[in-house]
N, C-alpha and C positions, 0 to 999 in steps of 0.2 A: 111832459106835464106830470109834474109829482103828485102823489097821493098825499093825504092829510098825513099819514103815517111817514111821509118822506121816503118812501121805498123807491126803487130803481123800478121801473115797470118796464116789462117785457112781453112782446107778442111770441109765442111758440108756435111753429109751423112744421109739422111732419104729416105725412099720408099714413103712417102707420100709428094705429092707438096705443099699441104696445111700447112703441119707442117714445111716444109723448109721455106715457105714464113712468118709464124709466128715467127720462129727462126730468120730469115733474119731482120724481123722488130723489133725485140727486140735488136739483135746486133747492127743493126744502131745507137742505143743509146750509142753504145762504139765506138768512133772514133778511138780507137788506134788498133782497131781488124778490118782486111780487110779478107773478105770471097772470097777466089780466085778460089773456085770450088764448085759447088752444085752438089752432086750425090745421086742416087737413088739405084744402085746396088753395091754389093761388088767389082766386077771387076772393075767399073768406079772409085769407091773411092781408089782402089789399084793404078790404074793408075795415078789418080791425085796426090796422095801422092808421087809417084815416080817422077812425072815429076815436082812438084811445090816445093817438100821437105818443107812442112809447118811446123811451131812450134808447130800446134795444130791441132788435127784431132777429129772432134765431130762427134760422129757416133750412129745411133740408132742402137740396138742389132740386130732386124730382118730388113734385106735388102732383096731388090729383087735379086733373083740367089746369095744367100750367107748369111752371117751374119757378125757381128761385130768380131767374131771369126777369120774370114779370114782376116780382115783390120787390127786387131791386132797383128796376126802371122807375117803379112807382115812388119809392122811398128816395131815391135820388133827387128828386125834385121837391121833397117837403122841406117846409122851414118850421122848426129846426129839423134836421135831417137826423134821423135814427142811426145808432150804430148798426151796422149789418152784419151779422155772423151767419155764413153757411158751413153746415155740417153734411156730409155726404159720403158714401162708398165709392164715387164717381170721383177720382182723385187724379185723374190724367191731366197733364198741361193744359190741354185746351179747355176743359172745363174750368179749371182753376182761372185761366187768364180771361175767359167770359164773364166768371162772377167778378173779378177785379174790375173788368171793363166797365161792367154795369152797376158798378157801385158797390161791391162787397168791401167791407173793412178788414175782416177776418175770414179764412178759410180753413177748415179743420176735416181730415180724415176721419168719418165717423167710427170706423174699426179700430184706429191706433191711437188717437189723440184725446180720449177723454179727460185723462188727468191734467195735460196742459189746457185744455180747454176750460176745466174747472178751475183752474189757478188763475188763468186769464180774467176770466168772469169776477172773481174774488177780488183780484188787484182793480179790475175796472169799477166795481162797485165801491171799494174803497177810495179811489181817485175821483168818483162823481160825488160821492158823500163829502169827502174833504174839499172839493171845488165849491159845493153848495156851502159849505161852512165859512169858507174864505169870502165868498160873494156876500154873505149876511153880515159879516164882521165890519 
């Protein structure tokens, strides 16, 4: 659901307040993306996703009182389903496979993939904005 300013809405979930603040600082350079909720637990994230129905859910794999698996399973059954991005330091093949099996669209290494992640978000924002323009025409 788009805001009145036609921004792409995102729920941001990470158990670390300092990591969330750093991500918010980076996302502030993308005026087309609006973070509508910051969450630290899996339950808070699921509640925010259900309430706000964002286009993007950006979650750390390990959350307080749960994990991205809980969030991804909840998102997988939503209509419309948000784009789910997992960022984590747990980048082993089994964690990656679990995330994709539960509905992750994108999986990033939190320590190495920051620039590719930001570039992907910019491209995604442009594509989503252009899609809205095309539908309105």
